[in-house]
N, C-alpha and C positions, 0 to 999 in steps of 0.2 A: 316676796323675795324668795328665791330658791335657797335651800339650805347650803348649797355649795358656795354661795356668796358670803357666808358668815366668816367672821374673823374669830377663831377660837384661840384665845390667848394661852400661851404655854406656861405660862408660869413662871248747786252748790251755792255755794252761795245762797243767800236768802232770795229765792226766786219768787215770781208771782204766785200767790197762795190761793188755791181754790178753796171754797168753803163748802163743807158738807151740809146736808139738810139739817135744820135744827132738830135736836133730840131732847126729849124730856128726861130729866134726872131728878130723883127724889132728894130733897134737902133733909137735913137732920131733923128739922121740926115737922116733917111730914108735908110741907108745902112743895109744890112742883116748880122747878126752875128750868129755864131754857138755856142751852149752851150750843155753841157751834163747834164742830170738830174739824180739824185739818185732815184732808185726805193723806193717805200714806203714799209717798212718792220715793220710797227707798226700794232698792232692788238687790237681789243676790248677785254679787259680782266676784271677779277673780282676776289676779294679775300674774298667774303662772304662765310660763312660756316654755318652749317656743310656740308661736301661734300656728299650729298644724291641724290638719283635718282630724287626726286621732285625738288630740287634746280638746278640740272644739266639740267633738262628739261626746267625750267624757263630761265636759261642762254641761252640755245640753241635757244629757240623761240624768244629771244630778241636780237639776233645778236652777242652774246659773242662767241668767238672762242677759247680763251686761258684762263686758270684760275690758281690761286694759291689755292692749295688744303689743306685740313685738314685731314690727315690720321687718321683713327680710330685705336687706340692703343690697341692691344689685351693683351699685357703683362702688369702686374701690376707695372712694374718698371718705367713706365712713359716715355718710349722712343720708337721710331719706330723700327720695324724690317724690313728686306727685304720683308717678307710676307705682312706686313701692307702696305708698299709702293706699292707693286705689285697689291694688291687688289684695292687700291685707283686709281692707274694709269689705270687698266683695266676697272674700273667703269666709269672713266672719258672718256676714249676712246670709250667705248660702247655707250655713248651718243653723240659721234661725236665731242668731244672737246679735246684740248691738255692740259696736265698737265705740265705747264711751270715752276712751282715753288711750294714749300710747305712752310707752316708756322711752325716754331719751337713750340713745346708744352709749352715751357717756354721761358724766355727772351721776354715776350710780352709787350704790352703797358699799363699794369695794374699798379696801384699804389703799391709801395713796402709794404705798410701796409696790402695789400690783397694778396700779392704774396707768394705762398707756397714755391717756390724755388728761393729765391732772393740772394743767397750767392755770385754770381758772381758780382753783382753790389754793394753788401754790403762789398765786399772785405774780406769775411770770409773764412779762410782756417782751416781745409782741405775740408770743404763743397764745396767751389767753384771748387776745383780740381775734385771732384766727378761729379759735374754738367758739367764741361768742358769735362770730359771723356765721358759722355753721349752724348754730342753734337758731339764730334769727332766720336763716333760710328754711330750717325745718318747721318753725312756727308758721311761716308763710305757706308752706306745703299743707299743714294742718288746716289752715284757714281756707285754702282753695278747695280742698277735698271735703271739708265739712266735719272734721274731727274736732270736738269742742275743747279738749284738754290734753295736757301732757304732765307726767310726773317726773321728778328729779330729786337728787340729794345734793347737799352742799357740805360734804363730809370728807375729812382726811383720815379718819380712823376706822371707817366702816362700822360693822356691827360687832361690838365687843362682847364676848362671852368667855367664861372661865372653865365650865365643865358641863357634863351631863349628869343628872341625878335621877334615881329611880322614880317612876310614876305608876299610875294605875295600869293593871293588866300587863305588866312588863314593859310599859312605855318608858322612854327616857326623856327628861325635860331639860331643855337648854337653860343654863343658869349664868347669872352674873353676880359675882361676889367681889366687891371692890377690895376687901381685905385679903382675898386670895389671889388677886390679879398680879401676874408677873409678865410684863411685856417681853417679847423676844429680844428686843434691844431698847436702849434708853430713848432714842429719838427715831422718828421716821426720816425719810429723805427731805421732808419739809423743815426739819430743825424745830426750833422753838417758835410757836405761834401763839401770841398773846391775844386777848379778847379784842384789843384795838386793831391788830393786824387782820383778824378774822372778819371783823365788821367792815373794814375797808374793802376787802375782797368781795364780800357779799354785796355791799352797796354798789361797787363798780359793776358787778354783774346785773343787778336789778335795774340800774339806771339805763342799761343798754338793751335789756330784754323785755321789760314790761311795756314800754311804748310800742314795741312790735306786737306783743300780745293784744294790746288795745286796738291797734290798727286792724288786725286780722280776727279779733274777737275769739281768742283762744286762751283758756285759763291755764296758768302755771301753778302746779301743786307741789310744794316742797315738803319733804319728809323731815320730821324732827331728828335730832341726833339721838342715836340709840346705843347705849344709854348716856345720860349725862354723867359728867365726871366732876371732881372737886375743882375749885378755882385755881389750884396750883397745876391742874392739868394732868394728862396721862400721855406718856410718850412725848412730853414737851408741848402738848396741845390742849388748850382750853376749848371746850365745845360750847359755843355761844347759843346754839339752838337746842341745848340739852337742859334748859329750864323753862318754866312757863313764862317768866319775865322776859327771857331772851326771845321767845316766840312772839310775845306781845310787841317787843321792839321790832322784830323782823317784819311783821305785817304792817307796821307803821312807817317803814322806810320808804315805801312807794305806795301812796294811796291809790288803789285801783281795784275795781271789781274783778280784775283778771289776775290778781296777785293774792295767793292764799296757800292753803296747806293740804298736803296729803296726810290726813288727820288720823294718825295711828293711835288707837285707844290704848294698846299695849305699851307703846313707847311713852305716851303721856303718863300712864299709870306708873311706869318705872321711874319717872322723875317727880313723883309725889311721895309725901311721907305717910299719907293715909288715902290711898287711891280709891277705895270703896266709897269714901265720903266726898273727897275733893273733886273727883272726875266730873261730876255734874256741873259744878260752877265753871270748870274749864270749858266744857262743851257750850255752856250758855254764853260765856265771854266771846269765844270765837264764832259761834253760830249766830249770835246777835249781830255780828259785824259782817256776816256773809263770807267768812273765810274758810269754811269747811267745804273742800272741793271733792274729797274722796275719803272714805273711812276704812281703815284696817280694823276689823272687828275681832280683836283677840284679847285674851285675858292673862293675868299674872297672879302669882302668889308672892307677896313680899312688898317691898317699898324701895325707895331710892337707895341705891348702893348694894342691895341684896334682894334678888327676886329669881323666880323660875317662871318659864313660859308654859302654860298648862292648857287643858281643854277649856272651852268657853264656859262650861257649866260649873267648874270647880275652883275658879279663882276668887280673888278678893273683891272684884267688881261684879255687881249684878248686871249681866249683859242685857237682860230684859229691861231693866231700868235705864241702862245706857241708851237702848233703842227708843225708849219712851222720851228721854230727854232730847235726843236727836230730832224726834218728831216735834217736840215742843218748840224747838228753834227753827222748824220748817226746813230741815235739811232734806235736799232732794238729790239722790245719787246712789252710788253703790255702797253696800256693806260687804267687805270681802275678807275671807280668812287670810291669816298670815302667820308664819312661824309655828306650824303645828308640831306636836310631839313626834318623836321618832319611835319606831318599833322594828325589830328585825324581820317580822313577817310583812312589813309594809315599807320596803326600802325607799320608795319614792314618795311616801306619805300620801298616797292616793286615798287610802281608807280614811286617814285622819282628816283630809280635806273634804271628802264626801260627807263625813260626820258633821263638819262645820257648815257646809252648804245647807244640809237639812236643818241644822240648829237655827241658822239665820232665817231660812224660809218659814220655819215654824214660829219663830219669834215675830216675824212680820205678819203672819196670818193671825196670830194671837192678838196683836195690837189691833188689827182690823176687826176681829170678832168682839173685842172689848169696847170698841168705839160706840 
């Protein structure tokens, strides 16, 4: 997500697994044992937009191989056509990259008060049926063009942050501190939204979208709520996808290999009390069920209710161990940077993202060398 999309409060699947050749490992007692190792099928990815030749060249020279793209929509109706997706895919492939996913043009991570098409999460009919029909049409386009997945959000509050704090080398880190949070106004235009209301709207959407995903064999990857909030809510809204239990319920609402998560390691860590220890069991739970469709590979310092977004090598989670656990559950897909730190010498965060591309690539190479 681009930083401009942030809300600053004022105050995949388990796929067919190839098996590497057996390799001898020494047991503690000196005896030799045989083990088989899973091949690494993770790639350096990115979701930054727009999908332009300039940005694609930037990706290519910094080691990115797969991307989430942003099709340019020619039709004023605000939804992709087959031609839009074909042009995007051809442009990406011309630059030697793979278009592994696309981002929906709505159901983004923006705040509902700034969202032009918010009927799905507001529960407004017949407007939400119109928006769902447009998404069904775009899923069909993906299937016909051969794009295997799309990502989306089911959020009313967007990405909540409270401040920027000093980081290394003059960087500034985006931070959320619940105790310091002061919303601009008590309620959004959505009013009070209870957990029951949120689940009704989410279920209504999934029941109409996932069968179309199954028909066209296109995976739908939903991002968790960033960050979670207390049960009494924030701006009148309880974020049901802001807890691990909520995400477990979410994936169970519609059993399908095409229904899963845009698995943000940073967001999941933000919703844990001990992210460095707990994140691995979270990966194992969702990975074992084939629900990890894409990975945002970012780190935090802190815990639920108070954290800062930092460089991948300095947070509370060992990102090398995270990659190892993803390999353990046979995750196949992109590892992409997200929410990198700010610096005045790097206004578009290009340096920060380049650093993270290299970090991911080195992590994957290291896993391969240690196999």
